[in-house]
C-alpha positions in Angstrom: 277.1 83.4 135.6 279.1 87.0 136.6 274.8 88.3 137.9 275.2 84.3 140.1 278.6 84.9 141.1 278.5 88.1 142.5 275.2 87.6 144.0 277.1 84.9 146.4 280.2 87.3 146.3 277.6 89.4 149.0 275.4 86.3 150.7 277.9 86.6 153.4 276.4 90.3 154.6 273.1 89.9 153.8 273.1 87.2 156.4 274.9 89.3 158.6 272.1 92.2 157.7 269.6 90.0 158.3 269.7 89.2 162.3 269.5 92.3 163.6 266.8 93.4 161.0 265.1 90.1 162.3 264.8 91.2 165.7 263.8 94.7 164.7 261.1 93.1 162.5 259.8 91.4 164.7 259.2 94.2 167.3 257.8 97.0 165.3 255.4 94.1 165.1 254.8 94.0 168.1 252.6 97.4 169.5 253.6 99.9 171.7 256.2 103.2 172.1 258.7 101.1 174.5 259.2 98.5 171.1 259.6 101.1 168.2 262.5 101.2 170.5 263.5 98.3 171.0 263.3 98.1 167.3 265.2 101.4 166.1 268.2 101.4 168.7 268.3 97.4 167.4 268.5 98.4 163.0 270.8 101.8 165.2 273.6 99.5 166.5 273.5 96.8 164.8 273.6 97.3 161.1 276.1 100.2 162.6 278.4 97.3 164.4 278.1 95.3 160.5 279.2 98.5 159.3 281.7 99.4 161.7 283.8 97.0 161.8 283.7 96.1 157.7 285.8 100.0 157.7 288.0 98.7 161.1 289.1 95.4 159.1 288.6 96.5 154.7 288.9 100.2 154.6 291.9 102.4 153.4 290.8 105.5 151.2 288.3 107.8 151.1 286.9 105.8 148.0 285.9 102.7 149.4 284.5 103.9 152.4 282.1 105.0 149.9 282.3 101.5 147.6 281.6 99.7 151.7 279.5 102.0 152.6 277.3 102.2 149.1 277.0 97.9 149.6 275.8 97.7 152.6 273.2 100.0 152.3 272.1 97.5 149.3 272.4 94.7 151.8 270.5 96.1 154.3 267.9 96.0 152.3 268.0 92.7 151.2 267.9 92.0 154.3 265.5 94.0 155.2 262.9 92.7 152.5 263.8 89.3 153.7 263.1 89.2 157.2 260.1 91.2 156.2 258.8 88.9 154.5 260.0 86.0 157.1 258.1 87.8 160.0 254.6 88.7 157.9 254.0 86.1 155.2 254.8 83.2 156.7 254.9 83.4 160.7 251.2 84.2 160.6 
């Protein structure tokens, strides 16, 4: 039960990171240098703004910021995996 509760606690973060991950992954699939730049901007601005808002709202100490960034990195990895699955497997 604890594992399921822990996963459900982090699900909103994964879903928030999924939107820029999906747009960036779709743009990476397109051919051309301009699309890579746009995908990079989606990743940097999308993920960066979500993490910045999290830090502004929740963090007080250095330990909390480090823990928040660590959890956010895991959530980004899950969101990127889901976006890749969506774009590369289900769209073909």
